[in-house]
C-alpha positions in Angstrom: 121.1 137.1 73.4 117.8 135.6 72.7 116.1 133.8 75.4 116.4 130.3 73.9 113.2 129.2 75.2 112.9 126.2 72.9 116.0 125.0 74.2 114.9 125.8 77.7 112.0 123.6 77.6 113.5 120.7 75.9 116.0 120.4 78.6 113.1 120.4 81.1 111.6 117.5 79.1 114.7 115.7 79.3 115.5 116.3 83.0 112.1 114.6 83.8 112.4 111.8 81.2 115.9 111.0 82.6 114.8 111.2 86.3 112.0 108.5 85.7 114.3 106.4 83.4 116.7 106.4 86.2 113.8 105.4 88.5 113.0 102.7 86.5 116.5 101.4 86.1 117.2 101.4 89.8 114.2 99.1 90.1 115.6 96.9 87.3 112.4 97.7 85.0 112.9 97.5 81.3 111.3 100.5 79.4 111.0 101.0 75.6 113.2 103.8 73.6 110.7 106.8 74.0 110.2 110.3 74.9 107.0 109.8 76.4 106.8 110.6 79.8 103.1 109.3 80.1 104.3 105.8 78.8 107.4 105.7 80.9 105.6 107.2 84.1 103.0 104.5 83.9 105.6 101.9 84.7 107.2 104.2 87.5 103.6 104.7 88.8 103.1 100.9 89.1 106.2 100.9 91.1 105.4 103.7 93.3 101.8 105.4 93.1 103.2 108.3 95.2 104.7 109.6 92.1 101.2 110.0 90.1 100.6 113.7 90.6 104.1 114.9 89.4 104.3 112.4 86.6 100.6 113.4 85.6 101.6 117.1 85.8 104.9 116.4 83.7 103.0 114.5 80.9 102.3 117.5 78.6 106.5 118.0 78.6 106.8 115.4 76.2 105.6 117.5 73.3 108.9 119.7 74.0 111.0 116.6 73.1 110.1 117.4 69.4 108.1 120.5 69.0 110.7 123.1 68.7 113.7 120.9 67.5 112.5 120.9 63.9 112.4 123.5 61.0 109.0 125.1 60.1 107.9 125.6 63.8 107.8 129.3 63.9 106.9 130.1 67.3 109.2 129.8 70.4 107.4 128.8 73.8 106.6 131.8 75.9 108.6 132.8 79.0 105.4 131.7 80.9 105.6 128.2 79.3 109.3 127.9 80.2 108.7 128.9 83.8 105.9 126.3 84.1 108.2 123.6 82.3 111.2 124.3 84.7 108.7 123.9 87.7 107.3 120.6 86.4 111.0 119.4 85.9 111.8 120.2 89.1 108.9 118.4 90.7 109.6 115.3 88.8 113.2 115.3 89.9 112.6 116.3 93.4 109.6 113.6 93.8 111.9 110.8 92.3 114.8 111.7 94.2 112.8 111.4 97.4 112.1 107.9 96.6 115.6 107.0 96.2 117.5 105.1 98.7 119.4 107.4 101.1 123.0 106.0 99.7 121.8 107.1 96.2 120.8 110.6 96.8 123.4 113.4 96.4 
């Protein structure tokens, strides 16, 4: 019954992170174990600078990888924050997908 907004923003962060990591993997670029969209995003931007606007917009999603996952954080993100996270994650997935070879696109 609750909106589960904490889970929603976590999965938005994960979608953006995994899209970028998939892009790096496609280009055989190693990356360290991290949830930092800024760190892995810098590696992706070095390959394709056209990704910069979406990755910069997504960098704040990094906090959602951990912010609401541990006890003691009383506030859940508001629905406006969820809507923004969804929009940003969709944008990252869209721009990364556009850079994939045609054979790799669904």
